[in-house]
DOGULUM-783393 format. One line per field, with one value per residue (C-alpha): residue in one letter; chain; y, z, x. Coordinates in nm, 2 decimals, padded with zeros to 4 digits. Layout:
res c(a/...)
chain c(A/...)
c2 c(Y/...)
c3 c(Z/...)
c1 c(X/...)
***
This chain:
res c(m/s/n/n/y/f/k/i/a/v/l/p/g/d/g/i/g/p/e/v/v/s/e/s/v/k/i/l/k/v/i/g/e/v/f/q/y/n/f/q/f/t/y/g/l/m/g/a/e/a/i/f/q/t/g/d/p/l/p/e/q/t/l/d/i/c/k/e/s/d/a/v/l/f/g/a/i/g/d/p/a/f/d/n/n/p/d/a/k/v/r/p/e/q/g/l/l/k/l/r/k/e/l/g/l/f/a/n/i/r/p/l/k/t/y/s/s/l/i/e/k/s/p/l/k/r/e/i/i/e/g/a/d/i/q/i/f/r/e/l/v/s/g/i/y/f/g/e/k/f/t/d/e/e/g/s/y/a/y/d/v/c/k/y/s/r/e/d/i/i/p/i/v/h/m/a/f/q/e/a/q/k/r/k/k/k/l/t/l/i/d/k/a/n/v/l/d/t/s/r/l/w/r/k/i/c/k/e/i/a/q/e/y/p/e/v/q/l/d/f/m/f/v/d/n/a/a/m/q/l/i/l/n/p/k/q/f/d/v/i/v/t/e/n/m/f/g/d/i/i/s/d/e/a/s/v/i/g/g/s/i/g/l/l/p/s/a/s/i/g/n/e/n/a/l/f/e/p/i/h/g/s/y/p/q/a/k/g/k/g/i/a/n/p/v/a/s/i/l/s/t/a/m/m/l/d/h/l/k/l/n/q/a/a/d/k/l/r/e/s/v/e/h/a/i/e/n/k/y/v/t/v/d/l/n/a/k/q/s/y/s/t/s/e/v/g/d/f/i/a/d/y/i/r/f/s/e/k/s/y/y/n/f/e/n/i/k/i/g/k/s/t/i/v)
chain c(A/A/A/A/A/A/A/A/A/A/A/A/A/A/A/A/A/A/A/A/A/A/A/A/A/A/A/A/A/A/A/A/A/A/A/A/A/A/A/A/A/A/A/A/A/A/A/A/A/A/A/A/A/A/A/A/A/A/A/A/A/A/A/A/A/A/A/A/A/A/A/A/A/A/A/A/A/A/A/A/A/A/A/A/A/A/A/A/A/A/A/A/A/A/A/A/A/A/A/A/A/A/A/A/A/A/A/A/A/A/A/A/A/A/A/A/A/A/A/A/A/A/A/A/A/A/A/A/A/A/A/A/A/A/A/A/A/A/A/A/A/A/A/A/A/A/A/A/A/A/A/A/A/A/A/A/A/A/A/A/A/A/A/A/A/A/A/A/A/A/A/A/A/A/A/A/A/A/A/A/A/A/A/A/A/A/A/A/A/A/A/A/A/A/A/A/A/A/A/A/A/A/A/A/A/A/A/A/A/A/A/A/A/A/A/A/A/A/A/A/A/A/A/A/A/A/A/A/A/A/A/A/A/A/A/A/A/A/A/A/A/A/A/A/A/A/A/A/A/A/A/A/A/A/A/A/A/A/A/A/A/A/A/A/A/A/A/A/A/A/A/A/A/A/A/A/A/A/A/A/A/A/A/A/A/A/A/A/A/A/A/A/A/A/A/A/A/A/A/A/A/A/A/A/A/A/A/A/A/A/A/A/A/A/A/A/A/A/A/A/A/A/A/A/A/A/A/A/A/A/A/A/A/A/A/A/A/A/A/A/A/A/A/A/A/A/A/A/A/A/A/A/A/A/A/A/A/A/A/A/A/A/A/A/A/A/A/A/A/A/A/A/A/A)
c2 c(-00.60/-00.38/-00.06/00.15/-00.09/-00.20/-00.41/-00.28/-00.48/-00.24/-00.37/-00.08/-00.28/-00.14/00.19/00.48/00.24/00.30/00.68/00.71/00.45/00.63/00.94/00.72/00.58/00.93/01.04/00.74/00.82/01.17/01.03/00.80/01.10/01.31/01.04/00.83/00.52/00.29/00.16/-00.10/-00.13/-00.44/-00.43/-00.70/-00.76/-00.81/-00.78/-00.71/-00.61/-00.95/-01.13/-00.95/-01.04/-01.38/-01.51/-01.51/-01.23/-01.31/-01.47/-01.68/-01.44/-01.15/-01.37/-01.45/-01.08/-01.00/-01.28/-01.16/-00.80/-00.60/-00.45/-00.44/-00.11/-00.17/00.05/-00.06/-00.35/-00.39/-00.33/-00.27/-00.57/-00.79/-00.57/-00.58/-00.95/-01.18/-01.49/-01.42/-01.71/-01.53/-01.19/-00.93/-00.93/-01.30/-01.19/-00.96/-01.22/-01.48/-01.24/-01.16/-01.54/-01.64/-01.36/-01.43/-01.07/-01.12/-00.76/-00.47/-00.14/00.17/00.50/00.77/01.13/01.45/01.75/02.08/02.25/01.97/01.93/02.13/01.84/01.59/01.52/01.54/01.86/02.01/01.98/01.60/01.51/01.77/01.59/01.24/01.01/00.63/00.32/00.03/-00.32/-00.56/-00.94/-01.01/-01.38/-01.57/-01.53/-01.54/-01.43/-01.74/-01.99/-02.26/-02.13/-02.32/-02.24/-02.53/-02.60/-02.43/-02.11/-02.11/-02.19/-02.07/-02.04/-01.88/-02.02/-01.79/-01.97/-01.84/-02.02/-01.90/-01.89/-01.65/-01.41/-01.39/-01.22/-00.92/-00.87/-00.84/-00.60/-00.38/-00.38/-00.28/00.01/00.12/00.12/00.38/00.59/00.67/00.33/00.24/-00.06/-00.14/-00.48/-00.46/-00.78/-00.94/-01.15/-01.15/-01.36/-01.51/-01.79/-01.65/-01.32/-01.48/-01.65/-01.31/-01.16/-01.45/-01.43/-01.05/-01.07/-01.33/-01.11/-00.80/-00.93/-00.88/-00.51/-00.39/-00.02/-00.05/-00.01/-00.28/-00.23/-00.41/-00.28/-00.46/-00.39/-00.23/00.01/00.08/00.18/00.43/00.55/00.62/00.88/01.02/01.05/00.92/01.08/00.82/00.56/00.53/00.18/-00.06/-00.43/-00.65/-00.95/-00.95/-00.85/-00.61/-00.45/-00.41/-00.23/-00.02/00.11/00.21/00.39/00.57/00.67/00.93/01.11/01.29/01.43/01.21/00.84/00.96/01.05/00.72/00.48/00.12/-00.14/-00.52/-00.68/-01.04/-01.20/-01.19/-00.97/-00.63/-00.46/-00.10/00.04/00.32/00.21/00.36/00.15/00.16/00.45/00.35/00.66/00.87/00.64/00.84/01.18/01.30/01.38/01.09/01.19/01.04/01.13/00.79/00.61/00.85/00.81/00.44/00.49/00.67/00.36/00.15/00.37/00.32/-00.05/-00.04/00.16/00.47/00.69/01.02/00.98/00.88/01.18/01.41/01.26/01.31/01.67/01.73/01.59/01.81/02.11/02.04/02.00/02.32/02.51/02.37/02.21/01.93/01.74/01.83/01.60/01.84/02.17/02.20/02.58/02.56/02.20/02.04/01.72/01.39/01.44/01.81/01.72/01.45/01.70/01.95/01.69/01.56/01.92/02.00/01.69/01.80/02.17/02.23/02.60/02.68/02.52/02.66/02.68/03.03/02.93/03.27/03.25/02.90/03.02/03.27/03.02/03.11/02.85/02.99/02.87/03.15)
c3 c(-01.34/-01.41/-01.23/-01.48/-01.70/-01.58/-01.74/-01.65/-01.72/-01.80/-01.74/-01.82/-01.73/-01.75/-01.74/-01.66/-01.60/-01.95/-01.91/-01.57/-01.65/-01.97/-01.76/-01.54/-01.84/-01.98/-01.65/-01.63/-01.97/-01.85/-01.53/-01.76/-01.95/-01.64/-01.43/-01.70/-01.65/-01.93/-01.87/-02.11/-02.12/-02.21/-02.22/-02.12/-02.11/-01.78/-01.64/-01.85/-02.15/-02.14/-02.10/-02.40/-02.62/-02.49/-02.25/-01.96/-01.71/-01.68/-02.00/-01.96/-02.18/-01.93/-01.64/-01.82/-01.90/-01.52/-01.41/-01.64/-01.53/-01.25/-01.15/-01.27/-01.32/-01.31/-01.38/-01.26/-01.29/-01.33/-01.58/-01.55/-01.78/-01.49/-01.19/-01.28/-01.36/-01.04/-01.26/-01.45/-01.39/-01.52/-01.36/-01.41/-01.04/-01.07/-01.28/-01.01/-00.73/-00.94/-01.04/-00.67/-00.58/-00.88/-00.82/-00.44/-00.36/00.01/00.13/00.01/00.14/00.13/00.25/00.35/00.36/00.39/00.17/00.36/00.04/-00.01/00.34/00.27/00.03/00.31/00.47/00.81/00.99/00.94/01.31/01.30/00.99/00.94/00.97/00.95/00.80/00.81/00.64/00.61/00.56/00.44/00.40/00.04/-00.06/00.22/00.44/00.34/-00.02/-00.09/00.14/00.03/-00.10/-00.14/-00.24/-00.25/-00.56/-00.44/-00.36/00.00/00.18/00.14/00.32/00.28/00.49/00.64/00.70/00.81/00.89/01.06/00.72/00.59/00.88/00.97/00.66/00.65/01.03/01.00/00.71/00.92/01.22/01.00/00.86/01.21/01.32/01.05/01.15/01.48/01.63/01.67/01.52/01.55/01.47/01.37/01.43/01.58/01.84/02.07/01.81/01.55/01.59/01.29/01.47/01.79/01.58/01.43/01.78/01.92/01.63/01.65/02.02/01.94/01.67/01.88/02.10/01.80/01.78/02.14/02.05/01.86/02.06/01.96/02.03/01.93/01.82/01.72/01.36/01.45/01.69/01.44/01.18/01.43/01.55/01.19/01.17/01.53/01.55/01.25/01.39/01.66/01.40/01.24/01.09/01.08/01.00/00.94/00.75/00.40/00.43/00.72/00.53/00.22/00.42/00.65/00.37/00.16/00.46/00.52/00.16/00.20/00.49/00.25/00.03/-00.28/-00.35/-00.67/-00.47/-00.30/-00.43/-00.33/-00.36/-00.36/-00.26/-00.26/-00.22/-00.60/-00.76/-00.70/-00.84/-00.81/-00.86/-00.76/-00.50/-00.69/-00.91/-01.29/-01.27/-01.60/-01.61/-01.66/-01.93/-02.23/-02.09/-01.98/-01.63/-01.43/-01.16/-01.26/-00.92/-00.75/-01.04/-01.05/-00.67/-00.72/-00.97/-00.70/-00.48/-00.77/-00.79/-00.42/-00.47/-00.75/-00.51/-00.73/-00.43/-00.57/-00.87/-00.63/-00.41/-00.72/-00.84/-00.51/-00.49/-00.84/-00.74/-00.43/-00.65/-00.88/-00.59/-00.42/-00.74/-00.79/-01.12/-01.07/-01.22/-01.17/-00.86/-00.67/-00.83/-01.01/-01.08/-01.26/-01.36/-01.60/-01.80/-01.71/-01.96/-01.87/-01.51/-01.63/-01.86/-01.58/-01.34/-01.62/-01.70/-01.34/-01.32/-01.64/-01.55/-01.19/-01.13/-01.48/-01.61/-01.93/-01.72/-01.58/-01.21/-01.11/-01.37/-01.26/-00.91/-01.03/-01.25/-01.59/-01.72/-02.00/-02.17/-02.18)
c1 c(-00.33/-00.03/00.05/-00.13/-00.34/-00.68/-00.95/-01.30/-01.62/-01.91/-02.26/-02.50/-02.81/-03.16/-03.35/-03.13/-02.83/-02.67/-02.70/-02.54/-02.27/-02.17/-02.09/-01.87/-01.69/-01.64/-01.49/-01.26/-01.13/-01.04/-00.88/-00.68/-00.55/-00.47/-00.31/-00.16/-00.37/-00.50/-00.85/-00.98/-01.36/-01.55/-01.93/-02.17/-02.55/-02.73/-03.08/-03.40/-03.19/-03.02/-03.35/-03.50/-03.19/-03.09/-03.36/-03.10/-03.06/-02.69/-02.54/-02.23/-02.04/-02.11/-02.00/-01.67/-01.61/-01.65/-01.43/-01.15/-01.17/-01.00/-01.34/-01.70/-01.89/-02.26/-02.56/-02.91/-03.14/-03.52/-03.80/-04.17/-04.24/-04.12/-04.21/-04.58/-04.59/-04.58/-04.59/-04.26/-04.03/-03.72/-03.65/-03.38/-03.29/-03.19/-02.90/-02.76/-02.81/-02.63/-02.35/-02.29/-02.28/-02.06/-01.81/-01.81/-01.91/-01.98/-01.97/-02.18/-02.04/-02.27/-02.13/-02.37/-02.24/-02.44/-02.35/-02.42/-02.54/-02.81/-02.93/-03.25/-03.34/-03.35/-03.69/-03.51/-03.41/-03.07/-02.97/-03.04/-02.84/-02.57/-02.24/-02.38/-02.12/-02.20/-02.05/-02.29/-02.15/-02.42/-02.36/-02.45/-02.44/-02.62/-02.93/-03.30/-03.24/-03.03/-03.21/-03.44/-03.78/-04.11/-04.46/-04.72/-04.92/-05.23/-05.04/-05.17/-04.85/-04.49/-04.16/-03.81/-03.53/-03.27/-02.94/-02.59/-02.27/-01.95/-01.78/-02.05/-02.02/-01.65/-01.50/-01.75/-01.72/-01.34/-01.38/-01.62/-01.39/-01.10/-01.30/-01.41/-01.04/-00.97/-01.26/-01.42/-01.36/-01.72/-01.90/-02.27/-02.41/-02.78/-02.96/-03.28/-03.11/-03.41/-03.60/-03.37/-03.11/-02.92/-02.89/-02.77/-02.49/-02.39/-02.38/-02.16/-01.91/-01.89/-01.81/-01.53/-01.38/-01.40/-01.12/-00.89/-00.98/-00.97/-00.97/-01.30/-01.62/-01.87/-02.24/-02.56/-02.90/-03.22/-03.31/-03.65/-03.49/-03.21/-03.46/-03.60/-03.26/-03.14/-03.41/-03.39/-03.02/-02.81/-02.49/-02.47/-02.36/-02.02/-01.98/-02.27/-02.25/-02.56/-02.70/-02.84/-03.21/-03.16/-02.88/-03.10/-03.37/-03.15/-02.92/-03.22/-03.37/-03.03/-03.02/-03.29/-03.12/-02.88/-03.15/-03.13/-03.09/-02.92/-02.61/-02.53/-02.27/-02.19/-01.92/-01.96/-01.64/-01.51/-01.17/-01.10/-01.36/-01.53/-01.84/-01.94/-02.29/-02.52/-02.78/-03.07/-03.30/-03.35/-03.60/-03.76/-03.98/-03.67/-03.51/-03.38/-03.48/-03.14/-03.26/-03.10/-02.85/-02.52/-02.35/-02.41/-02.26/-01.97/-01.91/-01.92/-01.64/-01.45/-01.49/-01.36/-01.05/-01.00/-01.02/-00.77/-00.54/-00.56/-00.62/-00.51/-00.75/-01.03/-00.97/-00.97/-01.29/-01.47/-01.34/-01.48/-01.82/-01.83/-01.74/-02.03/-02.27/-02.15/-02.19/-02.53/-02.43/-02.68/-02.97/-03.34/-03.38/-03.15/-03.24/-03.57/-03.52/-03.19/-03.10/-02.85/-02.88/-02.71/-02.44/-02.39/-02.32/-02.07/-01.90/-01.87/-01.71/-01.48/-01.38/-01.29/-01.07/-00.89/-00.85/-00.95/-00.99/-00.85/-01.17/-01.34/-01.66/-01.72/-01.78/-01.91/-02.18/-02.27/-02.33/-02.59/-02.75/-02.60/-02.36/-02.14/-01.83/-01.57)
***
């Protein structure tokens, strides 16, 4: 990786994945022009599309592309052909789980930020959520999803083993403490330590590591209470760290607070590799209709720019997204009365990066719902 040359693996995936990722690639090309960076894109198959074409949800060629890249930009995974078939032995999601493991992506980071212009879209009251700003750190390559699994031949008995070691827990806990240090200096471990041995291990290790970060307040919350508190008072949280399955559930719950799951990005980070993806699913019902919200993918791209230490470009991209949201230049999920297509939203954000207030878009007309080129 040179100062201005970056190899990006692009895995469009399934459903609306290719549509939202193409907007991110479009915007990265514009960022390359404006900031004098050279992004080289290499595409790979993954998920249902990979199964249909190769029989494998993660072909070796795709894995090689990812390992040779500076970052991976991923779309979405999942297809009704597999979702509705409990007997399917090969599933799209196996590709993503294997990719996380192979690339050593031990930490999934999901930021939740509320936009004041979209608060009415949230199922929660304005006074509860306005100003909520949370970072969730979810352990990604251990726990019950990766433990031993068994179902007997009669299909009447099954188990899934949840296992954690110190080595699994320490890196992500350090990462979460370091993030808390930069923010409001508060870290919450979400666990089930009143019942689970694995949770008691997490709690023990968090207490040990906390001694290295004396200025950060560490507290603990059982996962069932945390699920309730996220709805009652999300502003009490700053940085959350948790194990794999709890993180999966809690971060999806948090995603609806801001008003649309189509807004939320994520980063999956390892020691040598990093993958960036929207947290939404493949939304097959919207495939090919041009209605998918590209903002989560675009904000995932901003997280990628942060990871590559291209902070000025990342800040500009976030500013451009906020500009689009404030001016209601959004897809149908955010504004049913006056909506724009997936590619129109991408064009608007790219145009703002290129020209800012000198944009060819007439912003006053956008505000009253008539987008015109002048």
